C-alpha positions in Angstrom: 218.2 190.6 186.7 216.6 189.9 183.4 214.0 187.5 184.6 212.8 185.1 182.0 213.8 187.4 179.1 217.3 186.1 178.6 217.5 186.1 174.8 220.6 188.1 174.6 222.9 186.3 177.0 226.7 186.7 176.5 228.5 183.5 175.6 230.7 183.5 178.7 227.7 183.4 181.0 226.9 179.7 181.0 225.0 179.5 184.3 227.7 177.4 186.1 228.5 180.1 188.7 226.3 181.0 191.6 224.3 184.1 190.8 224.8 183.8 187.0 221.4 184.8 185.6 222.7 185.8 182.2 223.2 189.5 182.9 226.5 191.3 182.8 226.0 194.7 181.3 229.5 196.0 182.2 231.3 192.9 180.8 233.1 192.2 184.1 233.0 188.4 183.6 234.3 188.4 180.0 237.9 187.6 180.9 238.3 184.3 182.8 241.4 185.4 184.7 239.7 188.6 185.8 236.6 186.7 186.7 238.6 184.3 188.9 240.2 187.3 190.7 236.7 188.8 191.3 235.5 185.5 192.7 238.5 185.3 195.0 237.9 188.9 196.2 234.2 188.2 196.7 235.0 185.2 198.9 237.5 187.2 201.0 235.0 190.0 201.4 232.2 187.6 202.4 234.5 186.0 205.1 235.3 189.5 206.5 231.6 190.3 206.6 230.9 187.1 208.5 233.7 188.0 211.0 232.2 191.5 211.3 228.8 190.1 212.1 230.3 187.9 214.7 232.1 190.9 216.1 228.9 192.8 216.3 226.9 190.1 217.9 229.4 188.7 220.4 229.6 191.7 222.8 225.8 192.1 222.9 225.2 188.4 223.6 228.0 188.2 226.2 226.7 191.2 228.0 223.1 190.0 227.9 223.5 186.3 228.6 227.1 185.8 229.8 227.3 188.5 232.5 230.3 190.1 230.9 230.5 193.9 231.3 231.5 196.0 228.3 231.6 199.8 228.1 229.0 199.7 225.4 228.0 196.3 224.0 225.7 197.7 221.2 227.8 197.8 218.1 226.5 201.0 216.6 227.1 202.9 219.8 230.5 201.4 220.6 232.4 203.9 218.4 231.2 206.9 220.4 233.2 205.7 223.5 236.3 207.3 222.0 234.7 210.7 222.6 233.9 209.8 226.2 237.4 209.3 227.6 238.6 206.6 225.3 238.3 202.8 225.1 240.0 200.3 227.4 239.9 197.0 225.7 238.9 194.0 227.8 238.5 196.3 230.8 242.2 196.6 231.3 243.5 200.2 230.9 247.1 199.1 230.3 246.3 196.5 227.6 245.7 198.5 224.4 244.6 202.1 224.4 242.5 203.9 221.8 242.5 207.2 223.6 243.1 209.5 220.7 241.0 209.6 217.5 244.0 211.2 215.7 246.2 208.3 216.8 243.6 205.9 215.4 243.4 207.8 212.2 247.2 207.7 211.9 247.3 204.0 212.5 244.6 203.4 209.9 246.5 205.5 207.4 249.7 203.5 208.0 247.9 200.1 207.8 246.1 201.0 204.6 
């Protein structure tokens, strides 16, 4: 952020977009088509981040206030369950299994 020293602002930075403070050292916003794609990608990533936050908070809140039992409701400890015998989603061992870390890795590679 340049602060109040914005004497050398590129012509394409007009201040009409959120976060436009007159600084674009890499020139990422110079092409309007590319800038529109970047804005769309930023919106998509922000929506995924909001869903991720909801996914982190919901198990903790349900286990604390809703009486729902989870294997590990704390989001940063939940991934370690795969090393302790696997994860049974929704408490049903026949629903969806994440028993093998190699299986999860293979599924992630295929989906990516």
